[in-house]
N, C-alpha and C positions, 0 to 999 in steps of 0.2 A: 450496650446490649449486643451480645455475639449470636448471631443465627445464620441461617442459609440465605444466600442472596440468589435471587432467580432474574434473569434477564432474556426476554424472548422478543424477536422481531418476527411478526407475521407478514408474510410477502406473497406476490404472484409466484408462481412456478420458477424455481431457481434452476440454473444450468446444472443438469445431472451429472456431467464429466467432472465439474469441480466442486460438487456439493459438499462431499466429504472433507475436501481440502479447506473450503470457506468455513465450514463447521468448527473443524479444529483450530484453524487461524484466530477465528473469532473468540472462542472459548479461552485459548491460551493467552490471547492477548488481554482480554478483560481480567483474567487471573493475574498475570504479570504486572499490570498496572495497579489493581488492588494491592498486590503485595508491595510494590515498589512504594506507595503512598501510605504504607503501614496499617491499612485495613485488614489485612490477612497475616498472620503469623505463623500457624500451623495447619491451615486449611487445604483442601485439595479442590479439584473442580471436575465436573462431568459435563461433556459436549454433547448437544443434541443437534440434529440437522434432518430434517424431513423436505420433500419438495416445496413445502410452503412456510418453513419457518427455521431460523437460526435461533438457537438458544444456549444458555449455559447456566449451570447452578453451581455456586462456589459455597463450601462450608465454612464455618466459624469465621465468618466476616463481622467484624466490628462496626457498631453504628457510629462510633466516632474515634477518630484517630487518638493514640496515646499522646500525652504531651511530650514535648520535645525540649532537652536541656540544650541549650546554645552556648557555645563559647567563642568570643572574638577575640583574636589576638591584637594586641596593640603596640606601641612603641617599647623599646628596651627600657629597663628601670634605669639604666645608667644614663639614658638620654632624655629622661622624663622630666628632670627639673634642672633649672640653671643655677648659677652660682650663688643666688640669693634664696634658693630654696622655692622658687616659684615654678608652677608648671610651664613647662615649654610650649610653644604654640602647637607641636605636634601632639602632645599629651592632651592639652585641652580641646584640640579639635577632635581627636578620638573620643573623648568623654561625650563631647557634644553630639557626634554622630551616633553614639550609642543611647541618647536621651537621658543621660545622667551626669552627675558631677564626678569629678576626680576622685573624691573621697569614697565613692562607691565602687571604684575599680580595685581589682585583687592583684596580687603579684603572684607569678607562675614561674617556677625554675624549670628549665629545659635542658636536658643533657645534650650539649653539642657533640657531633660525631667528628673525629679527625678529618681536617680538609685537605690534607696532602701536605700541608706545610708545618705539620706537628702541632696545629692549634687544636685544642680539645678542652672539655671541662663542662661548666654550667654556664647558662645565660638566663638572665631573669627578664621577664616581660611583664607589662600590664595586660590583664585580661578583663574581659567583661562578661559575666555569666547571667543567662537570663533563661526563662522558660516560655516557650510558646505554646499556647494552648492548642490541643488537638481540634481539627474541624469536623463537621459533621458529614456523614456519608453523602447526603443530598448536595452538598457544596462541590462535589467532586464527580458523581456518578455519571451524569449526562455527558460531562466533558469526557469522561474516560471512553464511554461507548462511542462517541463521536470520532473520537481520535483513532480508536481501534478500527472502525468501519472504514475510514480513510486509508488505512495501511494494508487492508485485505488485497489479496492478489487478483484483482479484478481488472481485466484488459480494457473492458469498454463499460463504460457507465451509461444510464438512461435517465431522462426526466419524465415526470408525468404530471397530468393536471396543469395547472397554471403556476406552479412554483418553480423555484430555481434548485430544489432538492435533487439530489442524485444518488442512485444507487444502482446496482446491478439488475434489480427488478424492483416495481413499485411495492412500497412498504405500506400496510394498512393498519398495523396496531403495534403498541408497545408495552410490554410488562417490564417494570422494575419493582420486585418485591423482595422486602428484606424480612424475612420470618412471615408475619402476617400483616406487616405495614407496607403500602404502596410508597415508594421513594419518588417524591415529586421531581421532574425533570422533563425536558424537551429534546427529542432526538429526530433529526430529519423531519421536523415540524410536527411531530406527533407527541402529545402529552402522554405520560405515562399512566399505566392503569394495573388492573389485575384480571382482565378479561381477555379471552382469546376465542377462536374458533376451532372446531375440530376438524373431522374428514369432510372433504367437499360435498360427498354424497350420502355417507352414512352417519353423519352427525346433524343435529338441529339446534339452532340457537346459539346464543353466546355461553361459553363456559366460564365459570368464575374460579380463579385458583386462588383458594382462601390461604393457603400456606406455601411458602417456596419450596419445601421439602417434600410437597405433595404433587408437584407438577407431572412429573412422569407417570404416575399412577391416575390421576384426574384425567389426563389427557387420553390414556387408553380405556378407561372406564366410560367416561362420558363423551370422549372425542371420537373414539374408535381410531386412534392414531398410536402408533409405536413410535416415540420421539427418538430413541437412540438409532443411530445409523448402524452400530455394530450388531443391536439386537435384531434389527430388521434383516440385516443380511444373514445373520444366522438362521433366522426362521425362514427366510426364502431358502437357503442351502439345504435346511432339514425337510421342507416341503417338496424340494425337486428330488431329493435322495427316495422319499417315501413313495413319490407319484412314479418315479422311475421304475420301481421294482427291480426286476432282474436285468433290465436293460441298463447301459452304460451312458452316463452324460458324456457328451462331446466336450472337449476342451473350453472351459467357461470362466477361468478365473478373471479374465479382464471384463467380461459381460456381467457378472454377479454384482460388484459394486455399482456399475451403471443402472441396473435394474432396481437396485435398492434405493437408488435416487429418484426413481420415478413414481414410487408407490409410498404410501403412509400406512396402510394395513395390507399386507400382501396376501394373495390367495393363489394357489398353484393348481392349473387346470391341464389335463392332457388333451390333446387333439390329434387328428390323423391328416395324412394326404394320400393322393393316388400313387400306388406303388409304380405306375409307369413312369413317374418323374425320376426313378432311381436309375433309369438308362443315362441320365445327365451324371457327369463326374460329381461324387459326392462331396468334393471340396467346393463346388459352385453352389449347392444346395444348402451346405452347411453355413456359408458365408452369407447366403441371401437371408437365411433365417435369423441368424445372429447379428448381422449389420443393420439390415433393413428394419426387420420386425422385432427385435431384441427376444427372440424365441429360443429354447434350449433343446437342440436335436439330440435324439437318443440312438445309440449304435448297439450292436449286439456283442457278444463277448470276443469277438475277433476284429472289432473295430470296423464293421460294414453299417453304413446308415441304415436305419430302421424307418418305415414310412409313418412315423410318429414323432410328436414334438411336445414340448411342454411351454405353457406360457404364464407369466406372473402378472395376475391382474390386480388392480387397486380396489376389486369390488369383491366382497365375499358374500355369497348368496346361495341359498338351498338348492335353487335349479338354476346351474352355470350353462345349460345348454345354449342358450343364447349367445353367451360369450364365447363359447367354444366354436360354435357355428361361423359366428362372425369372424373370429381369427383364421378359420380354416378357409373361409372364403378369401380373405385378403392375401393368405398365403398361397392359395392356388394361383392366383393372378401374378405374383412374384415368381413362383416356380415355372409358370408358363413363359414368361419372359425369359428366363435361364434357358428353358428348353429350346425356345425359339433362337436364341443366340448361338446356342451349341451347334445345333443343326445347320444354321446358316454358315456359322465360320467354317464348318467342315467341306463347304462346297468350293472352298478355295485353298488350295495346297499352301502349306508354309513357303517353300521356295518360290512360289509366284507372288510372294508378298514382300520379298527381301528388297527387290530394286525400288518399291514404294518408300522405303526407309530414307532414300534420298530426299524426300520432301519432308522429313521430320527433323528438326534441328535438335542436335545434341546439345551444344552450347555455343553461342554465336561466335567465339573465338576459338572453338575445336571442330567446327563442322558439323555434318549431319550424322544420324544414326547410321547410315550407310557406310560412311566413311569409318565410323567407329567399328561397326562390325567387320570390314575387312581388317582393320588392326587386329582386333581379338582373334580373327580367324588365322592368321599368320602367326601370331604370337602362340597361340593354343598349339598349333602345329609344332612349332620349334619346342615348346616345353614338352610335348607328349614324346618327340624324338629323344630328348634327354632323359625321359623316363621309360625308354623302350616300349613304349606303347603306340598304337596306330596314330600317326599323324594324320593319315587321311580321314579317319574317322573325327579325330579332335577337331580338324579344320571344317568337317561338315557340320558338326554340332556348333562351332563357332560362327559358322556362316548363317545357321539358321536360329540362333539363341534368342535374338530380339524381333524375330518376325511376329510373335503373337502380341507384340504391342499394338498391332494394326488390326487385331480381331475385337468382335463386338464385346465378347465376353471379359476380355481384359479392359476394354474400354470403361464397362460397367464396373468390375471389380480388379483395380489396379494390383490388389494383393495376390491375384492369381497369376501374375506374368511367371513364366517358367514352368508353372504347374500345368496351365494350358498348353503351352508349347509342347510339353511331353505327351500329353493325349493326342494333339493335332499331328504330332510327328508319328506316332503310332498308327494312327489312322491312315496317314500318307504312306505307311509301308517303309518308313526309315528304319535303320537297323536299331535295335533295343539299346545298344551302347549309345547311340547319337540321341535318342529320345531322353534317354536317363540323364544324360549329361546337360541338355537343355535345361530341366529342371534343377539340376545340382549345381549349377554355375552360379545360381543366386546364393548358395550356402557358404558360410553360415550367415542367416539373416539376422541373428540377434545372439547375445551371449549365451553360450550353451547349447547353441542350435547344432544339428547333425552336420557333419562333414560329407563332401562327396565320397561315394565308396568306391570309386575305381580311378585309375590313373587318367582315364580319358575325361571324366568329370572334373576331377582335380586340375587338369590343364587349362580346361575353359574357364573354370571359377577363377584361377589365378590370373589368366590372361585379362579376364573381365576387370577384376579388382586392380591389377597393376595399371591397365589403360586409365582407369579412373584417377588412381593415384598420381601417376606421372602427369597425365594431361591437366588435370586441375590444379595440383601443386605447382606445375611448371608455368603456369600462366599468373602465378601470384596470388591464387586465392587460398591461402594458408589459413587453417583453424586458428581462431583466437578466443581465448577465455573458454566460455561454454558455448561459443556459437561455432557450428560445423555443418554449415547448410548442405553440404555435399557428402556427409557421412564419411570422411576421409579418415576418421579414427576408427569407425567400424570396419572400413575396408582394410585398413592396415591391420587390425586384430584379425580379421579373416584369413589374411594372406600368412600372418604368422602362425595361426592356428593350423592352417593346412599343412604348412611346411612342418611345424614341430609335430603336430600329433599324428600326422600320416608318414612320418620319418622320410620325407623326400630329400633325396640327395641333390638340391639345387643351390646353386649360388646366388643370394637375393640381389646383391649388386649387379650381377650380370644380368640377371633377369630384368632388373630397373632400367639398365642400358638397352637391353633389347626392345622394350617397351618404348624408350624414348626414340629409338632409331626409326620406328614406324610411323613417327609424326614428321611433318615436312619440315624442312631445314629452318632454322631462325625461328619456329614457333614457340618453342619451350626454352627456357633458360638452360645453359650450357651445365650448370651444376646441379641439375634436378635430381639426377640419380644419387649422387651424394647426399643431397638434401633430405631426400625422402627416406634414405636409408637412415639417416640421423633421426628424423621424426619417427620412423617404424622402431627404432631401438628404445626410445621412449616409452612407446606403447608396449614393447617386450617386457620392460621393467614392471609396468603394471601387471601384465600377464602372469610374471614370474612370482610376483608379490602374492598373487590370488592363488598360486600354487605352495603358498606357505614356504618359500625360500626366504632366508634371512636377507636383509639388505646389503650386509658386506659380502656375503655369498655372490648375489646378484651382481653387485659392483665389479667383483673379482672378473667374472665372465664377460659382462656386457661391456666393461670399460675397454675390452679389446677389439670393440666394433666388430664382432662376429658377422660372417655373412652366410655361413652354413647353419641356418636356424635348427634344423634338425639335430645337431649336434649340441646345442646350447643346454638342454636338459641334462643329458648324460654328463657333460662337463660339471654342471651344478652338483649333481649327485656325489661325482667324485670329490668336489670341493668340499661338500658336506661330510664326506668320509673322512678326508682328509683333517678337517678341523678338530676331530675326535682325537688323532693321535697326540702324544705327548709332546712330540717336537715341533707341532704345528705352530704354535705362538712364537717360538723363537726363529723359526725359518720365515715366518712372515715378517718379524721385526728385521731380520737380516737381510730379506729381499728390500724391504723399504729402504733399509741403509745403502744398500748396493745401488738402487735408483738414485738417491740423493748425491751420492758420490759421483756417479757418472754424470748427472744433470750439471753439477757444479763444475765438473771438469771439462765440459764443452765438447768440442770436436775430438773424437777419440780415432785414431788411426784404425782404418779397417783391416786388422791383421789377426793373425792367431797368435796365442800366447807362445812365447818361445821359452822351453825349459831351460835353455843353455843360459838364460838371463835371471834365472831364480837361484836366489842365494839363502833363502830362509826355508828352513824345514818345512814351516807350516804352508808356505806357498805352493812347496812341491808336492805335499800331501794334498792340498786342496785340487791342485791341478790332475793329479793321479786319480783322485775320486772322481772329479768332473769327466775325465777321458773313459773311465771305466763305465760310469752311469750312462753316458750320452747314447751310446747305440740302442741300449734297452729302452730308454725313456722315449726316443725318437721312434722306434718300432711300436711300442705300446700305444703312443699317441696316434701314430698312422692306422692303427688298427682299432682304433676306439677303445684302447684299454685305459682310461683316463685314471680310474682308481688305482691301478697297478703303477701307472707313471708317478702320480703323486706319493703314493706309498714308498717307492724306490728312493724319491727325492729325499725324503724323511732320514733316509740313512747317511746323508752327507752333513748331518746338523754338527756333528763333533768336529769335523774338519773346517767348517765354517766358522764356529765359534772360536776355534785355535787360531785361524787367520787373523780374525779381527783383534784376538788378543796380542798375537805376536807380530803383526805385519804392519808397517806404516806404507799405506798404499800411496798416499802423495809424496813420495821421496823426491829428494832435491835431484837427483840424477835422472834426466829425461827418460832415458831407455828403460831404466828400471821401473820408472813410474808409469810409463806408456803400457809396458808388458803387464804390470798388476792391474792397470785399468782394463786390459784386454781380458785377463783372466776373470775380472768381475763381470765385464760383458758377456762373455761366454756362459759364466753360472748364471746370470741373470735371464739370458735368454733361454737355457735349459730348464730354470726353474719355473719359467712362465709358460711353458709349451701349452700348458691346459688352461691356465688362468693366470691372472695378475695377483699372486697370493700375497703381496704387499698390502693389499686392500682388506686383508683379514688382520691386520695387526690391529692391537686395541688403540 
């Protein structure tokens, strides 16, 4: 019989941050196992997850597996009987293992594929065919559920009661319902049934689920529970938007699923707080509300925090005043703490805190935060000079950039580092450029984050990230697989984005070497600048793929190990335009041929091609074309005219084609051969001024 299958585990409150992940993994795991064992052919599944339950319903589940036709392959027919026509031991043994006699075996022809020795044709084998009856759902279901539970992404299990049963939280009941029939079985020590409980406060007594396909409806109507995680989240979002009115919800995409994992039947209420707290930087207040209390702050249309907030409650009531006042009272205490931290922090200047960074270890092999700050300060000043910005202001910002790590506010909210440094620097009377650079030096904090908006901020941000990259990589702590505890991939991408998107004319390898020079001698690996450059080029490829450049375009540019990252995208755009030219494919193939010839030739004398040694008209024509093009190409490349340079190179296609058709490069006479190799070498260097176009060959 085909019907909907329901499985529900009712538990104590599950971890909110992983609830949706657990629910999806549980549901998909059950579905895949049922499908694998033949109980589902064309059904689908729905995942349910609330703070107190994981559940899944699967449609079109068979109560019994279909019968299976089995075929066992035995010995070859040619080896089945001896000279007297009697079954060989191999054939007799095969029949016995199948539980039958030789007469019941069938012969099967199998087309044999050529084996590389010219052997092909048909081979005959004995086979035994049988039918295995399908098994009932109850013979498999409990084992399926147990197996899926063991594979869930749960970092830490717990036991409860006096049993050895383990799960992420204690489990109190189990439903396994196929249509209207309870599927018998035991999971985590619990026997299956069709009863559950609803909302902890808004529902009374046990709820009987009569049919599997009525689960969601029955749970909402009788248990006051919205079982679907997505439906609950959408209900919360709609409630927040309605309650906000004309106000704007502060950024809440990360908070929304966490709150949906805390409630089974959400209700949104609005509260207020004393406007006096708005004297505290709004970042502190917003973080306190979201992180500690899971509240939703409200902003006005220009992004300024309002003295209002929204709370999502698990209790829906006609008179929510006691819920609102209770949350306002708790928030008042939280905001009072933030106000106290802010006022206390302002009593000590940032520059008075810097020396105390000498007591804070950055890394046991790289020294203290104070030593790090001094490296950042010097490197930021040097980068600012290269950008024609104020080295003095960059060095001041670098000197102060980590001082807020010692403030009470950052101690309470580490996410505010840099942000609080900016506020405290302005309070101390530091220049605006210095204060803004202190905040900006952590940017970009994540993919798509804003970059520093001026060269002083960019100088400090680059110095901070380069110091981390060179220091951590240089002591051998290289990211492996998905493990990157020091965020080196993120820092590398940050440096690349700043250089590329801000168009900063800086040499990356030179920056890495400058960063290394600020560490004590012998502390870091000698090759660290080159190693980190290679590591960053791999990140650059990912960055460029995200910008929709083709793999061969990226390879053409990045394979040349560029050090001026600001020029990479313009070169790629030129390569993309070049690929559209009708001559592109032929020139790319010719370039690849040139490189292969030069590589096989080995060491080539470093000399200019001599026209006096050219005997063929085709090589003279190619030499003339190269000489004519070279000044223009070099000039265009030097001035960033990459598209013009590549377009001009397309004009040499005819001469290149004729050269390869008419001229024997590897001539027997050494002077002639070396001269032709020198000509190809000069042509290859000219063609690859912008990118290695041989990478574009099909």
